[in-house]
C-alpha atoms as a printed R data frame, in Angstrom:
    type eleno elety resid chain resno       x       y       z
1   ATOM     1    CA   ALA     A     1  81.240 107.159 107.955
2   ATOM     2    CA   LEU     A     2  83.268 108.681 105.163
3   ATOM     3    CA   THR     A     3  83.197 107.119 101.686
4   ATOM     4    CA   VAL     A     4  86.324 107.555  99.571
5   ATOM     5    CA   ARG     A     5  85.863 107.098  95.826
6   ATOM     6    CA   VAL     A     6  88.790 106.815  93.431
7   ATOM     7    CA   GLU     A     7  88.829 105.996  89.731
8   ATOM     8    CA   VAL     A     8  91.405 103.435  88.645
9   ATOM     9    CA   THR     A     9  92.368 102.789  85.009
10  ATOM    10    CA   ASN     A    10  94.412  99.971  83.523
11  ATOM    11    CA   THR     A    11  96.606 101.687  80.949
12  ATOM    12    CA   GLY     A    12  98.418  98.476  80.055
13  ATOM    13    CA   ASP     A    13  97.898  95.892  77.325
14  ATOM    14    CA   VAL     A    14  96.984  92.981  79.624
15  ATOM    15    CA   ALA     A    15  94.515  92.425  82.459
16  ATOM    16    CA   ALA     A    16  96.009  93.385  85.803
17  ATOM    17    CA   HIS     A    17  95.225  93.710  89.479
18  ATOM    18    CA   GLU     A    18  95.597  96.977  91.325
19  ATOM    19    CA   VAL     A    19  95.353  97.519  95.055
20  ATOM    20    CA   VAL     A    20  93.885 100.832  96.165
21  ATOM    21    CA   GLN     A    21  95.102 101.674  99.660
22  ATOM    22    CA   CYS     A    22  93.665 104.343 101.927
23  ATOM    23    CA   TYR     A    23  95.786 105.809 104.715
24  ATOM    24    CA   LEU     A    24  94.795 108.208 107.465
25  ATOM    25    CA   HIS     A    25  97.102 110.902 108.835
26  ATOM    26    CA   ASP     A    26  96.145 112.530 112.125
27  ATOM    27    CA   GLY     A    27  97.422 116.094 112.003
28  ATOM    28    CA   THR     A    28  96.126 117.001 115.450
29  ATOM    29    CA   GLY     A    29  99.007 115.561 117.454
30  ATOM    30    CA   GLN     A    30  96.607 114.861 120.315
31  ATOM    31    CA   LEU     A    31  97.268 111.129 120.396
32  ATOM    32    CA   ARG     A    32 100.495 109.245 119.861
33  ATOM    33    CA   ARG     A    33 100.266 107.386 116.541
34  ATOM    34    CA   PRO     A    34 102.250 106.737 113.350
35  ATOM    35    CA   ASP     A    35 102.479 109.390 110.639
36  ATOM    36    CA   GLN     A    36  99.941 107.458 108.553
37  ATOM    37    CA   GLU     A    37  97.967 104.277 109.111
38  ATOM    38    CA   LEU     A    38  96.424 101.920 106.559
39  ATOM    39    CA   ARG     A    39  92.682 102.068 107.177
40  ATOM    40    CA   ALA     A    40  91.094 100.462 104.093
41  ATOM    41    CA   PHE     A    41  92.101  98.755 100.876
42  ATOM    42    CA   ARG     A    42  90.557  96.971  97.917
43  ATOM    43    CA   LYS     A    43  92.074  94.797  95.184
44  ATOM    44    CA   VAL     A    44  90.481  95.103  91.728
45  ATOM    45    CA   LEU     A    45  91.034  93.268  88.450
46  ATOM    46    CA   LEU     A    46  90.901  95.479  85.378
47  ATOM    47    CA   ALA     A    47  90.885  94.509  81.721
48  ATOM    48    CA   PRO     A    48  93.169  96.481  79.366
49  ATOM    49    CA   GLY     A    49  91.829 100.032  79.079
50  ATOM    50    CA   GLU     A    50  89.126  99.449  81.696
51  ATOM    51    CA   SER     A    51  88.344 102.077  84.322
52  ATOM    52    CA   ARG     A    52  86.433 101.495  87.525
53  ATOM    53    CA   THR     A    53  85.472 103.560  90.539
54  ATOM    54    CA   VAL     A    54  86.635 101.940  93.763
55  ATOM    55    CA   GLU     A    55  84.829 102.797  97.004
56  ATOM    56    CA   LEU     A    56  86.423 102.535 100.427
57  ATOM    57    CA   VAL     A    57  84.489 103.273 103.613
58  ATOM    58    CA   LEU     A    58  86.128 104.797 106.661
59  ATOM    59    CA   ASP     A    59  83.970 104.415 109.736
60  ATOM    60    CA   GLU     A    60  84.495 106.014 113.141
61  ATOM    61    CA   ARG     A    61  86.864 103.210 114.124
62  ATOM    62    CA   ALA     A    62  89.154 104.119 111.196
63  ATOM    63    CA   PHE     A    63  89.743 107.526 112.827
64  ATOM    64    CA   ALA     A    64  90.226 106.121 116.336
65  ATOM    65    CA   ALA     A    65  93.449 105.481 118.217
66  ATOM    66    CA   TRP     A    66  94.064 103.977 121.625
67  ATOM    67    CA   ASP     A    67  94.312 106.653 124.313
68  ATOM    68    CA   PRO     A    68  96.253 105.163 127.238
69  ATOM    69    CA   ASP     A    69  95.238 108.015 129.573
70  ATOM    70    CA   ALA     A    70  91.537 107.311 128.989
71  ATOM    71    CA   ALA     A    71  92.098 103.548 128.564
72  ATOM    72    CA   ALA     A    72  89.752 103.714 125.583
73  ATOM    73    CA   TRP     A    73  89.619 104.220 121.827
74  ATOM    74    CA   SER     A    74  89.420 107.917 121.025
75  ATOM    75    CA   VAL     A    75  88.905 110.106 117.955
76  ATOM    76    CA   ALA     A    76  90.744 113.419 117.958
77  ATOM    77    CA   ALA     A    77  88.864 116.480 116.759
78  ATOM    78    CA   GLY     A    78  90.715 118.574 114.211
79  ATOM    79    CA   ASP     A    79  92.631 118.229 110.965
80  ATOM    80    CA   HIS     A    80  93.232 114.844 109.373
81  ATOM    81    CA   GLU     A    81  94.276 113.737 105.889
82  ATOM    82    CA   VAL     A    82  92.940 110.868 103.803
83  ATOM    83    CA   ARG     A    83  95.769 109.620 101.587
84  ATOM    84    CA   VAL     A    84  95.157 107.247  98.663
85  ATOM    85    CA   GLY     A    85  97.514 105.337  96.394
86  ATOM    86    CA   PRO     A    86  98.800 101.916  95.393
87  ATOM    87    CA   SER     A    87 101.260 101.961  98.325
88  ATOM    88    CA   SER     A    88 102.282 104.100 101.285
89  ATOM    89    CA   ARG     A    89 105.206 105.477  99.267
90  ATOM    90    CA   ASP     A    90 103.188 106.189  96.116
91  ATOM    91    CA   LEU     A    91 100.280 108.366  97.210
92  ATOM    92    CA   ARG     A    92  98.268 109.731  94.304
93  ATOM    93    CA   GLY     A    93  95.755 111.801  96.241
94  ATOM    94    CA   ILE     A    94  95.586 113.608  99.589
95  ATOM    95    CA   VAL     A    95  92.328 115.106 100.842
96  ATOM    96    CA   PRO     A    96  92.002 117.144 104.054
97  ATOM    97    CA   VAL     A    97  89.239 116.105 106.453
98  ATOM    98    CA   VAL     A    98  88.172 117.963 109.587
99  ATOM    99    CA   VAL     A    99  86.627 116.002 112.450
100 ATOM   100    CA   THR     A   100  84.375 118.442 114.281
101 ATOM   101    CA   ASP     A   101  82.591 116.329 116.880
102 ATOM   102    CA   PRO     A   102  84.243 113.000 117.654
103 ATOM   103    CA   THR     A   103  81.730 112.048 120.373
């Protein structure tokens, strides 16, 4: 499993919710899949000025895609990206991840 930690701060004057979303991009091109897929998310309530570290866990299944040739879920070895932000169009962090042994 891979644990993603991100610090979130409420810079506003009132309590507010924020949703931290974690997307996975498979840069290997070995399996047919979307450019990025939502793999984990967490909604947090923050008081004004409060900061909190949010943890999201990506297990093996988060990296898997259906392989029609093998008729099974498969994890592609190679370069991936973990992308984090409040939405798919507002990514605040991108971290490269290399899967070395998907078996």
